[in-house]
C-alpha positions in Angstrom: -68.3 4.5 -40.1 -68.4 1.2 -39.1 -67.0 -0.6 -35.7 -65.8 -3.9 -35.3 -66.3 -4.9 -31.6 -63.3 -7.9 -31.8 -62.8 -8.4 -27.5 -59.0 -10.4 -28.7 -58.1 -7.4 -30.5 -58.8 -5.7 -27.5 -56.9 -7.7 -25.4 -53.9 -7.7 -27.0 -54.3 -3.4 -27.1 -54.3 -3.5 -23.9 -52.0 -5.8 -23.3 -49.1 -4.4 -25.1 -50.0 -0.6 -23.8 -49.2 -2.1 -20.5 -46.1 -4.0 -20.9 -45.0 -0.2 -22.6 -46.2 1.7 -19.9 -44.0 -1.0 -17.9 -41.2 -0.5 -20.1 -41.2 3.3 -19.8 -41.6 3.1 -15.7 -38.2 0.6 -15.8 -36.0 3.2 -17.7 -36.8 6.3 -15.8 -36.2 4.8 -12.7 -32.8 5.0 -12.3 -30.5 1.9 -11.0 -29.3 1.8 -7.4 -25.7 1.7 -6.7 -24.5 -0.5 -4.5 -21.5 1.4 -2.4 -20.9 -1.8 0.6 -17.3 -3.5 -0.4 -18.0 -6.9 2.4 -14.7 -7.4 4.8 -13.2 -3.8 2.9 -13.4 -1.2 5.8 -16.0 -0.3 8.1 -18.3 1.8 6.8 -20.2 2.6 2.9 -18.0 4.2 0.3 -18.9 7.3 0.0 -21.1 8.9 -3.4 -20.5 9.1 -5.7 -18.1 6.4 -5.8 -20.1 2.7 -5.8 -19.5 -1.0 -6.9 -22.6 -1.8 -9.1 -24.2 0.3 -12.9 -26.1 2.5 -11.3 -23.4 3.9 -9.5 -21.7 7.8 -10.6 -17.8 6.7 -10.6 -17.7 3.2 -11.1 -14.7 0.3 -8.8 -14.0 -2.8 -8.8 -14.7 -4.4 -4.8 -12.9 -7.5 -4.2 -14.6 -8.6 -0.7 -12.2 -10.0 2.0 -8.8 -8.1 -0.4 -10.0 -4.6 -1.4 -10.9 -2.2 -3.5 -9.9 -1.3 -7.4 -9.7 0.5 -10.3 -8.9 -2.5 -13.2 -6.2 -4.4 -11.9 -4.6 -1.8 -9.5 -5.8 -1.7 -5.7 -6.5 1.6 -4.4 -4.6 3.5 -0.9 -6.8 6.8 -0.8 -9.8 8.8 -2.3 -9.7 12.0 -1.3 -12.2 14.6 -2.6 -10.3 15.3 -6.0 -7.7 12.2 -6.2 -8.0 8.5 -5.9 -4.3 7.6 -4.5 -3.7 3.4 -7.2 -0.5 1.0 -6.3 1.0 0.2 -9.0 4.0 -1.6 -8.2 7.2 -2.8 -10.4 6.7 -5.3 -13.5 8.8 -5.8 -16.0 7.6 -6.8 -19.5 4.1 -5.0 -18.2 2.2 -4.3 -21.9 2.5 -0.4 -22.1 -1.9 -0.8 -23.3 -2.7 -1.6 -19.1 -2.3 2.1 -18.3 -5.5 2.5 -20.1 -6.9 1.0 -16.8 -6.2 4.1 -15.0 -8.5 6.4 -17.7 -12.2 6.2 -17.3 -15.2 8.4 -17.7 -14.6 10.5 -14.6 -11.3 10.0 -13.9 -7.7 9.8 -14.9 -3.2 10.3 -13.8 -2.2 13.8 -13.6 0.1 15.4 -14.1 1.1 15.1 -10.7 2.7 11.9 -11.9 5.9 10.8 -13.5 5.4 7.0 -16.4 8.3 4.8 -15.7 8.4 2.7 -19.2 10.8 -0.3 -20.8 12.4 -1.1 -24.4 12.1 2.8 -25.4 12.4 2.9 -29.3 12.1 6.6 -29.5 14.6 9.2 -29.2 17.5 8.5 -26.6 15.6 6.2 -23.7 16.8 7.4 -20.1 16.8 6.4 -16.3 16.6 10.7 -16.1 12.8 10.9 -14.9 11.9 15.2 -14.3 8.0 15.9 -13.2 8.2 19.4 -14.4 5.0 20.7 -12.4 6.6 19.6 -8.9 10.8 20.5 -9.9 12.0 17.2 -9.0 14.2 15.5 -10.9 15.0 10.9 -10.1 17.2 9.0 -11.8 16.5 5.1 -11.8 16.5 1.7 -12.6 14.4 -1.5 -13.4 15.0 -4.4 -11.6 17.5 -7.2 -12.3 15.3 -9.3 -13.8 14.5 -7.3 -17.3 15.8 -7.6 -19.6 18.7 -4.2 -20.1 18.3 -0.6 -18.7 19.1 0.7 -22.0 15.9 1.3 -22.8 14.0 2.7 -20.0 12.7 6.3 -20.0 10.0 9.0 -18.4 7.1 10.3 -19.1 5.7 13.7 -17.7 4.4 16.5 -18.8 5.6 19.4 -19.2 3.2 22.1 -19.6 2.2 24.4 -16.5 -1.6 24.5 -17.0 -1.4 20.4 -18.1 -4.0 19.0 -15.9 -3.9 15.4 -16.8 -1.7 13.4 -18.4 -2.3 12.7 -21.7 -2.7 8.8 -22.4 -1.5 10.0 -26.5 1.6 11.1 -25.7 2.5 8.1 -23.9 2.1 6.3 -26.6 4.4 8.1 -29.1 6.9 7.1 -26.7 7.6 4.4 -28.6 7.7 2.1 -25.5 6.3 -1.7 -24.9 5.7 -2.0 -21.7 4.9 0.1 -18.5 7.6 -0.5 -15.6 5.4 1.8 -12.6 5.1 5.5 -11.6 6.7 7.7 -9.1 4.3 11.0 -7.3 3.5 13.6 -5.9 1.5 13.8 -2.3 -1.1 16.4 -2.8 -1.1 18.5 0.0 -3.9 17.4 1.4 -3.1 14.2 3.0 -0.4 16.2 4.6 -1.1 17.4 8.6 0.5 20.1 8.5 -0.8 23.7 8.4 3.1 25.6 7.9 4.6 24.9 4.6 5.6 20.8 3.6 8.2 19.6 2.3 8.0 17.5 -0.7 6.1 14.2 -0.1 7.4 11.9 -2.4 5.9 8.2 -3.6 6.8 5.5 -5.4 4.8 2.8 -7.4 1.6 4.8 -7.0 -0.2 6.8 -9.6 -2.5 9.8 -8.5 -6.1 10.4 -10.6 -8.4 13.1 -10.6 -11.6 12.3 -10.9 -14.5 14.5 -10.9 -18.4 14.8 -12.1 -19.6 15.8 -15.5 -21.7 19.0 -15.9 -21.9 21.7 -14.0 -21.4 22.6 -10.2 -23.8 20.5 -8.1 -22.6 21.1 -4.7 -24.2 22.0 -1.4 -24.9 25.1 -0.2 -21.9 25.1 2.4 -19.8 22.8 -0.1 -16.8 24.7 -2.2 -16.9 23.7 -6.0 -14.1 23.3 -7.8 -14.5 23.5 -11.3 -13.0 20.4 -13.3 -11.8 20.9 -17.5 -12.0 16.2 -18.3 -8.9 15.5 -20.5 -11.3 15.7 -23.2 -12.5 18.6 -22.8 -15.6 18.7 -21.2 -16.6 20.2 -17.6 -16.5 18.7 -14.2 -16.7 19.2 -11.1 -15.5 18.5 -7.6 -17.4 19.5 -4.4 -16.3 19.6 -0.8 -17.3 21.1 2.3 -16.5 23.7 4.1 -14.2 23.3 6.9 -15.7 21.6 10.5 -18.0 20.1 8.3 -18.9 16.4 7.3 -20.2 15.4 4.2 -19.3 14.3 0.9 -20.5 17.5 0.0 -22.8 16.7 -3.2 -26.7 17.6 -3.7 -27.4 14.0 -5.3 -25.3 12.9 -1.6 -25.6 13.5 1.4 -24.4 17.1 1.3 -22.9 18.5 3.5 -23.5 19.0 8.3 -22.3 20.7 11.1 -19.1 18.0 12.9 -15.8 17.4 13.9 -13.2 19.5 12.6 -11.0 18.1 9.9 -8.1 18.8 8.6 -9.3 16.4 4.9 -12.3 14.4 4.3 -10.8 10.5 3.4 -13.8 8.8 1.6 -12.1 5.7 1.5 -8.1 4.5 3.7 -7.9 0.6 2.7 -4.2 0.9 2.4 -2.3 4.2 4.2 0.3 5.3 1.8 3.9 5.3 2.4 6.0 8.5 2.1 9.2 9.7 3.4 10.9 13.7 3.5 14.4 13.9 3.4 16.9 14.1 -0.4 16.7 10.1 -0.8 13.2 8.8 -0.8 12.6 5.3 0.0 8.8 4.4 -0.1 7.7 0.9 -1.7 10.7 -0.2 -4.0 14.7 0.1 -3.0 15.9 3.2 -3.1 19.5 3.9 -3.1 22.0 7.2 -2.9 23.2 8.3 -6.2 26.8 6.9 -6.0 26.0 3.8 -4.0 24.2 1.7 -6.4 22.3 -1.6 -5.0 20.8 -4.4 -6.8 17.5 -5.2 -5.3 14.4 -7.0 -6.6 12.3 -4.0 -7.6 13.1 -0.7 -9.3 15.9 1.3 -7.7 15.1 5.0 -7.5 17.1 7.8 -6.4 15.7 11.5 -6.1 17.4 14.9 -6.5 15.4 18.1 -4.8 
């Protein structure tokens, strides 16, 4: 066997090997997650949220303005929900709702989506959220073309956790008007059975991480089945402990007792209680309609 001693070939081989090793090392190193949004809040947002490609759940930061999912501003993030503002607006394309469906979050069945310019079936201004036994009647803002083509979508299945976007689209409605949502129990600071809280122009999203439970030993794990059927989970530290509850995050440690861990709270949620609820939009008793620049909602418990 003849050995060829070629310095040029040796140099090329060594250089190619160095480039290959460098690329392999770079590919195996995960990108860091930026969890700070300048001028919004005082602390970095907690795991698993952030604002860069290396974050498990990526949100949008607009410095000195707010934190968003798509074009929608976030009000509050808790260990299992994200509450987003969805202001009443006429002629907003229905596909805009798809911004609230991500790889690790989606609108829950505790919402009713208000739709405009509907042609399927019998459009109605009556709206019901079966999971929380609430009915509502609503009118579009005066600048909308007509109230006769309004409709409402809510999940009717008892054990359905998320809103099915395909079913929303099958209503044959062109526009996304607004939404109503029930406040999750963990946002209520009461040990007694709380009254029903409803919010207008708000959408609740559920969020999760993919895979099996990766929670700290002092945290509870909740299994989540995502809208596409894959398994996910969320973690929450036991009472009296602080932290995000995740092994890959900060875990859990001792601290003052809290009724709920709020990961992010930029704009305090506006909620009221009673047979008629006014929050965000203009609400009127059913027998006393009144014109408004915003949508009119009447709730019946």
